[in-house]
N, C-alpha and C positions, 0 to 999 in steps of 0.2 A: 341134292339128290331128288330125282323125280321118279314116281311110280308109273309103270306102263299099264294101260288099260288092257285087260284081257276079257274074254268072254265070261270067265268065271267071276271076275271082279264086278261084273254088271248084273249079276243075279239079284232078283228082288230080295230085300231084307239084308243084303250084304253091303257094307260100305264100299264105295268105289276106291277109296284110298285108305291105306292102313297107316301110313306115315305122313308126317307134316312135310309139305313141299318147301324146298328152300328156294330163295330167289336166285336169279342168275348172277353170275359173278361180274356183271357190268360195273365199271367204275362209277362212283357217284358224280353227278354233274357239278362242275365248278360254279360257285355262286357268281352271279352277274354283277359287274361293277355298276354302281349307280352314281350319277352326278348329283351332288347336293348343292342347292342354291338357296339364297335368301332374298326375299322381297318384302318390304314393309314389316320387318321384324318377324316374319314367318319363314320357316325352313321347309323346303320341299325336296324330295328325292325323285329323280327322274331317270328312267331307263333310257340310255342313249339310243336314238334312232338314226342310223347312218345316213348322212347327206340331208338331214332334216335340221331345222333350227331348234334351238332350245325352246323357244316359244311354241312352235307347232308340236314338238315332241310332248311338251307338258300338256297342251290342250288335248292331244290324242289320248293322253293318260288321265284325262278328267281333272287336271290340276289347273285351276283357274288363276292364271297370272294376269296382272293388269297390263294392258297394251292398248294402242290406238292406231297409229299410222302404218305399222309394219314396214317402214322405209328407213328407220334409223334416224328420223329427224325430231320426233317429239320427246323421246327419252322416257316415256311412261313405262316401258317394259324393262327398265334398268333393274338388274339383279346382281347379286354378289355371288361369285363362285366360291363355295366353301370346300368342295371336294370334286376332283375329276377334271381339273383344269387342262390336263394333258389330252383329254378326249374331245376338246373343243378347238375349233379352227383358230387361226391367228386373228388378231384384232384388225378390222378393216377401217377404211377411211371415215366412214360414217360414224363409227364408234369413237375413233380418235377425235373427231370434230366435236361430238356431243359430250363425251365423258372426260376428255383431257387427262389430267393427272389421276383421276379416279381409277384408271386402268391399272395403275401400279398397285392398287389395293384390291385387285381382282374383280372390279366391277365390269359388267358387260351389258350389251343390249341383247335381250333374249331373241328379238326378231332378226338380229344379224349374226349372232354366234351360231355356227353350225357344228354338228357332231361329225367327227372324222370317220 
């Protein structure tokens, strides 16, 4: 419930509102899904940035992941997806070549894995 301002309610010495205002009945926002990754025994939560790599999304959010070439050849940006695998693109050829069977254990190259 909100109070309407009238000329009388704005007189000096008289409070503008007699009752507490209630907030609008807008529904609360749903919590955003975060992707959880691990690199070098450290766990990080990243807000997915559509069409951006895991690496660049992390760097944009001031999460310093190790990386070097950004081409998928060095493997320095190797991370393990702990949560949110469904929000990341399919494994590409560079990752298959570099990671091999580690892909089965949810390892990805942060410079190659993109958010959908």
